[in-house]
N, C-alpha and C positions, 0 to 999 in steps of 0.2 A: 435513522439518520437521513435527513433530507440533503440532497446535493443542491447547493445554491447555484445561481447563475454565475457568480464570481468563480466558484469552484469549477463548474463545467467549462468555463472559458479560460481557466487558469489565470485569472486577473491578479491574484496575489503571488503568483510564481509557481514554478515547477522545477523538478530535479530528475534528470534521466539516471536510471540505475540499471546496471547489468551485472552486478556482483553483490557486494554487501554495503549497506549504508546504515548509519545510526542517526536517528533523528532525535530532536529534543522538543520539549513543549514550546520553546520559543520559535522553532521552525514551523511547528503546527501543520505537519503533513497529515491531511485528513482523508485523502482519496488516493488509491493506487489504480492506475489504468494500465492494463497489460498491452504492450506493443506488438508482441508476437507470442506464439505458443511458448509457455514458460512453466517451469517447475520451481516452486519456492521451498527452501529448507528451513527457513525461520521467518516468522511474521508475528511481531508483538507490538503492543501499544506501550505508552510511557508508564502504565500501571502494571506492566509485565504480564498482561493477559496473553496467552498463547492463542492467537487468532487462527492459526492453521488447524489446531485441534477443535476450537470452539465452532469453527465454520465448516469442518469436515473437508479441509483442503489438503491435508497431509498426503503426500505421495500422488497427488492428482495433477494432471496437466491443465493449466488454465489457458484459455484460448485468447487470441488477439481480440481486443475490444472489451474484455471483461473489466468491469468496474467494481472495485472492492473498497469498502469502508471498514473502519475498525469494529463497528458494531457496539462501540462504547463511547463514552464522552471524552476519551483521551486520544491524542494523535498517535500516529505510528512512531515506534521507536526503532526496532530492528527489522530490516527487510533484507533477506538473503536469497538471491536467485542461484540455483544450480545450473539452470539453462534459461535462455530468453532474456527479456528486459521489460521495463515499464517506466512510467512517469509517476512520481509522487507529486501530488497537487496540494498546495498550501490552502488551509481553510480560512 
């Protein structure tokens, strides 16, 4: 996945998350930027791919500034933080 200039500048919009959110294909959240040290307990795309498992993020602390894509052609669906926060960026 290539991060476009529009995505890196959040020109199509963003959404702050610090608990749980459910996205849809229409919202098209393609990038997750970690705002502070965070632990995620769920991370899936709209095709129900478990990104935590696929990317070896399960149980790991992600650090401020980490940038995460789905690694698939699908946008994020479920994002759940047990600690920390992040921005979902529209694609």
